[in-house]
N, C-alpha and C positions, 0 to 999 in steps of 0.2 A: 570570867565566868557571868553568865547572866543569871541574875538571883530569881527570874522569872520562869526558868525552864522547869524546876520541879511543878509548879502550878500548871504549865502546859500540859506536862505530861500526865499529871491527875487528870485533867479535863479529857484529853485524848481517850484514857483508860476507863471512864465512867460508865455505867451500866444504864439499862433501860430504865425511864421513870415509870412510876405508878400507874400513870394515865395511858403510856404506852402499851403496858402488860394488859390494862383492862381492856383497850380497844382491840388487841390481839384475841384476848378470850372471847370477847363479843364476838368477832367476826368467824373465829373457830367454832363458836356454838352455832351460830346461824348457818354456815356450811354443814355441821353434824345434823342439823335439825332437816335441811333442804336434803341432804343425802339418804336420812333415814326415810323421811315422806317418800322418797323416789323409789327406796327398796320395798317399803310396804306398798306401794302403787305397783311396782313390778310383780309382788307375790299375789296381790290380789288379782292383776290380770292372768296371771299363770294358773291360779286355782279356777277362776270363771271360765278359761279357755278349755281347761281341763274337763270340768263340769258340761260344758256346751258339746265337746267332742265326745264325752262317754255318753249323753243324751242323744247326740247324734247318731252314733254307732248301734245305740240300742234302738232306736227308731228305725235305722236301716236293716237291722237284724230282725226286727218284727215285720218289717215291710216284705223282705226277702222270703221270709217263713210264710207269710201269708200268701204270696204268689206262688210259691213251689208247686202246690196241687194244681193250680191254673197252667202253669208251664209244662205240666205233664199230662195235660188233658188228652184222653182217646176218645174216638168214636166207639159205639157198640155196633152189633150186627142190626140188621134192619128190624128183625122181631126181637131185639134185645130189650130188656126191662130198664137198663140203665143209659139210656139214649140221653145226651146233654139236653137239659132244660134249663131255661134262665127266665127270672123274673126281676122286676127292679130291686127286690129285696131278697131273692135266692136264687143259688145256683146248686144244681145237682148233674151228677155224671160220673165218669170213670177217670181215674188218673193212675199213671203209672209212677208218680212221685207222692207217694202218702206219706203223712207226718207221723203216724202210729205204726204203720207197719212196714215190711221190707221193701225198699224201692226197687221198683222194675215189674210188681206184679199189679195187675189191672186190679184197681180198688175201688168200689163204689164209695161216693163222698157228697157231702153237701157243704155249701158255704153261704152263710147268710148274715145279713146285716139287720140289727136289732136296736132299737132305740128305748133307753132308759129315761122316761120322762121325769121321774123323781130326781134322778141324778143330772140329767141334761147331758148324757154321753150316748153315743153311738158304738156300739161293738160289733166286731168281726168274729163271727161263732162257725168253728170249723166241727165236722162230725164224720166218723167213717163207718158204714153200717149201723150197726145196734151200739157202737161205744158211746160212752158219755161226749157230750159237747166240750169243746175246748175253747175257750176265748183267746182269741189270738193278739188282738190289738183293740184300742178303745180310742175314741178322740171327742171333743167338744161339739155340740150341734147336732141338729137332725136334719132330714132331707137327702141322707146319703144314700146313694144308688148304684146298681149295676148298670152298664149300657152295652149294647153289642152292635158290631157293624158287618154285614154280610157282603153278599156278591153286589147287590145293587149300590153300594157305597154310603148308605145312610144309617145314621144311628136309630137304634130302638131300644124300648125298655123291656123287650121279651124277646125270647128264642126258644123254638122257631116260630117264625111268622106264618100265619095262614097262607098268604099268599105267595109262600116259596114254592108249594106244589101245585103244579098246572098241568092239566092234560094234553098231551101233544098227538091225539087222534090216533092212527095206527101203529105209531112208536110206541104208545103207552104214556106212562107218566114219568116225569121228570122227578128224579129222586135227588133232592138237594143235599148240599153238603150238612152233616149233622152239627159241625163245631162252625162258629162265626169266625170272621178274620180277625177281629180284634174284640178283646174284652176290657172294659174300662171300669175302674172303681173309682167312683167319684165321691169323696167323702164330703163335700160341700162344707169344708171347713178352711179356716186361715191356718191352722197349724200343720195342716196335711195337704199335700199337692195331689191331684188325680195320678193314679197310676196305671198303665195299660200293659195288657199282655198279648202279644202277637201271634196268631197262628195263620201264617201266611200260605203254606203249602195246601194246595187243591187235595193232593193226595192225602195228606194227615188229616183233612177235614172230612172225608168220605166215610161211608160206614166201613166197618171191618170186613173183610172176606170170609166165608166159611171155611174152617180148615180141611174140607174134603170137597 
């Protein structure tokens, strides 16, 4: 019997040294720190993405609400008092998609862009008939405006243009479409892109016919 056998058996069954345990603990701690930092990063990204999506949804909702009256624009009778008129800062006319009254009823409305110099904000203000005005949305910066495009295919800061009614001799006068082909809201802001509402049908742009 070899007298060294008990010593060899003891050597093969020994545990980890203190240095080895310390190295393992340090490595485990580093891995834990990296994992926690990664988890915090993922959570922050999720929160930021959620806030951005919420803000985007809010912006799209405000923009959709702002465009609704323009999407429902209606021409008035030739002698009507609510024929569509537009300047760089104000729009007025009839819509069948009002924001405050029942949808489907022709409703006089106005839409205007106002700039608050003290706050540095431009606001889009909506009003129906004699109801109190409602602020639909706001953005930073000034110089915002409405723009219009008609049959000649040229942009204008007002509607209708004086050149749109021309005498035609024995035929009479050319009665132009009351509504433009396209209405553009140009916010002149880095935070908001211009949006346009198209009214392409010539029939939809002509004056309403009398019911008799």
